[in-house]
C-alpha positions as CSV (number, residue, x, y, z in Angstrom):
1,M,41.7,33.1,-15.2
2,P,39.3,30.6,-15.6
3,I,35.4,31.8,-15.1
4,Q,33.8,29.6,-12.5
5,W,30.5,28.2,-13.2
6,S,28.9,30.0,-10.4
7,S,30.1,33.4,-12.1
8,I,29.0,32.3,-15.4
9,T,25.7,31.8,-13.8
10,T,25.5,35.2,-12.3
11,L,26.5,36.9,-15.7
12,L,23.7,35.2,-17.6
13,F,20.9,35.6,-15.2
14,G,22.0,38.1,-12.6
15,P,21.6,37.6,-8.8
16,S,18.0,38.1,-8.4
17,L,17.0,35.4,-11.0
18,L,19.8,33.2,-9.6
19,T,18.0,33.3,-6.0
20,L,14.9,32.1,-7.4
21,M,16.1,29.6,-9.5
22,L,17.7,28.1,-6.3
23,T,14.9,28.5,-4.4
24,A,12.7,26.8,-6.9
25,T,15.3,24.2,-7.4
26,Y,16.1,23.3,-3.4
27,P,12.9,23.9,-1.5
28,A,13.7,24.4,2.2
29,G,11.8,24.0,5.4
30,A,8.6,21.8,5.9
31,D,7.9,21.5,2.1
32,Q,11.1,19.8,1.2
33,F,10.9,16.5,0.4
34,G,12.5,14.1,3.0
35,T,12.1,16.6,5.5
36,P,10.4,15.2,8.6
37,K,7.0,17.2,9.2
38,G,5.8,19.0,12.4
39,D,6.3,16.6,15.5
40,E,7.3,13.6,12.9
41,G,11.0,13.5,14.0
42,T,12.4,10.1,12.8
43,R,9.4,8.0,13.6
44,I,8.8,5.2,11.3
45,F,5.5,4.9,9.8
46,K,3.0,1.8,10.0
47,A,3.1,-0.1,7.1
48,T,-0.7,0.8,6.3
49,E,0.6,4.5,6.3
50,H,1.9,4.1,3.2
51,P,-0.2,4.5,-0.1
52,H,1.1,1.7,-2.0
53,Y,1.4,-1.1,0.8
54,G,-0.1,-4.3,-0.7
55,G,0.9,-6.3,2.3
56,Q,2.4,-9.6,0.7
57,F,5.6,-10.6,1.9
58,H,8.0,-13.3,0.4
59,L,11.1,-14.3,2.2
60,S,13.5,-17.6,2.4
61,G,16.0,-18.2,4.9
62,Q,18.9,-20.5,4.4
63,K,21.8,-21.5,7.0
64,A,19.5,-23.0,9.6
65,T,20.4,-23.9,13.2
66,L,18.4,-26.3,15.4
67,I,18.7,-24.8,19.0
68,G,18.9,-28.3,20.7
69,S,17.7,-31.5,19.4
70,V,14.4,-32.7,18.3
71,N,14.8,-36.0,20.1
72,D,16.2,-34.0,23.4
73,R,14.7,-35.6,26.7
74,A,13.8,-33.5,29.8
75,P,15.7,-31.4,31.0
76,W,16.9,-29.6,27.9
77,D,17.5,-26.0,26.9
78,H,16.0,-24.8,23.5
79,L,16.6,-21.2,23.8
80,D,20.1,-21.7,25.0
81,Y,21.5,-18.1,25.4
82,A,25.1,-19.5,25.8
83,G,25.3,-21.1,22.4
84,K,26.3,-24.6,23.9
85,Y,23.4,-26.8,22.2
86,L,23.4,-25.7,18.7
87,I,23.4,-27.9,15.8
88,P,24.1,-26.8,12.4
89,V,21.3,-28.8,9.9
90,Q,20.7,-28.9,6.3
91,G,17.4,-27.0,5.9
92,S,15.2,-23.7,4.7
93,I,12.3,-21.8,5.5
94,D,10.3,-20.4,2.9
95,I,7.3,-17.3,4.1
96,Q,4.4,-16.3,1.8
97,V,2.1,-14.1,3.7
98,N,-0.2,-11.3,3.2
99,E,0.1,-8.9,6.7
100,L,-3.0,-7.1,5.6
101,T,-5.3,-10.5,5.4
102,N,-3.6,-12.4,7.8
103,S,-3.1,-15.3,5.6
104,G,-0.4,-17.3,3.6
105,Q,1.7,-20.1,4.6
106,V,5.3,-20.7,6.2
107,I,6.8,-24.0,5.0
108,A,10.3,-25.0,7.3
109,E,12.4,-28.2,6.2
110,F,15.2,-29.7,7.7
111,V,17.2,-33.0,8.4
112,E,18.7,-34.0,11.6
113,G,20.4,-37.4,11.4
114,A,18.6,-39.8,9.5
115,D,14.9,-37.8,10.0
116,R,13.3,-35.2,7.7
117,Y,11.2,-32.8,9.2
118,R,8.5,-30.4,7.7
119,I,6.7,-27.7,9.6
120,V,3.6,-26.3,7.6
121,F,2.6,-22.7,9.6
122,D,-0.4,-21.6,7.8
123,R,-2.9,-20.7,10.1
124,F,-2.7,-17.4,11.8
125,S,-4.4,-15.6,14.6
126,A,-3.9,-13.4,17.3
127,K,-4.0,-13.8,21.3
128,A,-3.0,-10.2,21.7
129,P,-3.5,-6.7,20.1
130,F,0.2,-6.2,19.1
131,Q,-0.2,-9.5,17.0
132,D,-2.6,-7.7,15.0
133,G,-4.6,-10.3,13.9
134,G,-2.1,-13.2,13.6
135,I,0.7,-11.1,11.1
136,A,2.1,-8.1,12.1
137,T,5.2,-5.7,10.7
138,R,7.1,-3.1,12.1
139,I,7.0,-3.9,15.8
140,Y,8.8,-4.3,18.9
141,E,8.4,-7.6,20.4
142,H,9.8,-9.4,23.5
143,G,12.5,-8.3,26.5
144,D,11.1,-5.0,28.2
145,S,9.0,-4.1,25.1
146,G,5.7,-5.0,26.7
147,N,4.7,-7.0,23.8
148,G,5.3,-11.2,24.2
149,D,7.3,-12.8,26.9
150,P,10.5,-11.9,28.2
151,L,12.5,-15.0,27.1
152,Y,13.9,-13.2,23.9
153,P,15.8,-10.0,24.0
154,K,13.5,-6.9,23.0
155,T,14.2,-7.0,19.2
156,W,12.4,-5.3,16.0
157,L,10.2,-7.4,14.2
158,Y,10.2,-6.4,10.1
159,L,7.4,-9.3,9.8
160,G,6.1,-11.8,12.4
161,G,3.7,-14.3,12.7
162,W,1.5,-16.3,15.5
163,G,-0.8,-19.3,15.4
164,K,-0.6,-22.9,14.9
165,A,1.3,-25.4,12.8
166,T,1.6,-29.0,11.8
167,M,5.4,-31.0,12.1
168,H,5.6,-33.9,10.0
169,K,8.3,-36.6,10.7
170,N,9.5,-38.6,7.3
171,D,6.1,-37.8,6.1
172,Q,4.2,-38.5,9.3
173,V,2.4,-36.0,11.5
174,L,4.5,-35.7,14.7
175,Y,2.7,-32.5,16.4
176,N,-0.7,-31.3,15.0
177,D,-2.0,-28.1,15.7
178,Y,1.0,-26.8,18.1
179,D,1.4,-23.3,19.0
180,A,3.6,-21.7,16.3
181,H,5.7,-18.1,16.1
182,F,8.0,-16.9,13.4
183,M,10.0,-13.8,13.9
184,V,11.9,-11.8,10.8
185,M,14.0,-10.1,13.1
186,E,17.5,-8.1,13.9
187,R,20.4,-10.8,14.7
188,S,20.2,-12.1,18.2
189,R,23.5,-14.2,18.4
190,D,26.9,-13.0,18.2
191,P,28.3,-14.4,14.9
192,K,31.8,-15.2,16.1
193,T,30.5,-16.9,20.1
194,H,26.9,-17.8,18.9
195,E,26.1,-16.4,22.4
196,V,22.9,-14.5,23.0
197,R,24.0,-11.5,25.0
198,Y,20.7,-11.6,27.2
199,P,19.4,-11.0,29.9
200,V,22.0,-8.0,30.8
201,K,22.0,-5.0,32.7
202,R,20.6,-2.6,30.3
203,T,22.8,0.5,29.9
204,L,21.1,1.5,26.6
205,P,17.4,2.0,25.5
206,G,17.6,-0.6,22.8
207,G,17.4,-4.4,22.8
208,E,20.4,-6.8,23.1
209,T,20.3,-7.4,19.4
210,D,22.4,-6.3,16.5
211,P,20.4,-4.1,14.0
212,A,23.5,-4.9,11.7
213,G,22.1,-8.2,11.1
214,M,19.0,-10.2,10.6
215,E,17.8,-13.8,11.0
216,I,14.4,-15.7,10.7
217,D,13.3,-17.5,14.3
218,L,10.6,-20.0,14.4
219,W,9.6,-22.5,17.3
220,V,6.6,-24.9,17.9
221,R,5.6,-25.7,21.0
222,S,2.8,-27.8,22.9
223,K,0.1,-26.9,25.4
224,E,1.5,-29.1,27.9
225,Q,4.2,-27.7,30.3
226,N,7.5,-29.2,31.6
227,T,8.9,-26.9,34.2
228,N,12.2,-28.9,34.0
229,N,12.7,-27.5,30.6
230,F,13.7,-24.1,29.4
231,P,11.1,-22.8,27.9
232,P,8.9,-24.9,30.5
233,F,7.0,-27.0,27.6
234,E,6.7,-30.3,27.4
235,T,7.9,-29.5,23.4
236,F,9.7,-27.0,21.8
237,V,11.1,-27.1,18.5
238,H,13.3,-24.0,18.0
239,L,15.3,-23.0,14.8
240,C,16.7,-20.0,13.1
241,W,17.9,-19.0,10.0
242,D,21.1,-16.7,9.7
243,E,20.8,-15.9,6.1
244,V,17.8,-13.8,5.2
245,T,16.4,-13.3,1.3
246,W,13.8,-10.4,0.5
247,K,12.0,-11.8,-2.9
């Protein structure tokens, strides 16, 4: 009968030495690599708790969608949970920012009709502590998260930024120093129906997004408000990109 490897090991080293080898090779308990320590559980560590965290992010987005039109007249809906006013457009977004220094730039370009648009988002600042100086990573926002407004479903932000942007139309400034926000987030729209299932009666603690997918959202809005619109601003340009690449 063939001799099993376990039998060979026992014959060569004996049971005592074998036990010592297994203990040394596969440490158990709190000292084992990858095992949660103390009350850590499965919590996600802050980026700054990693010793080699550099804070530099570089991502791009393709497969752009414009929610509503830049040329819409009030009243309009530029969140469009039902997915009825989505316009696929040719365009991309490039994000190069440093989360530690709250610096960098976001460049978004797209074409609607005969017009070319370019958004330059390069002035980052915080209006709330969770925004961490203007650029933040690894946080929940929107919905019932307690961070941000409830107009979006609660979502996990891989990366987010807040501040001011300038939007150009055909190389001319269209909107200057408008409030802006970008989110690298969990997928919010159903890939088949294109609807955002929000708001709904919550039965589970997670948000209404799908963590199996990812998207980049960007909006630029005016200070002036208009309660006939949704969201209630005079201007609210909203885009998302369904294909996200980390570089």
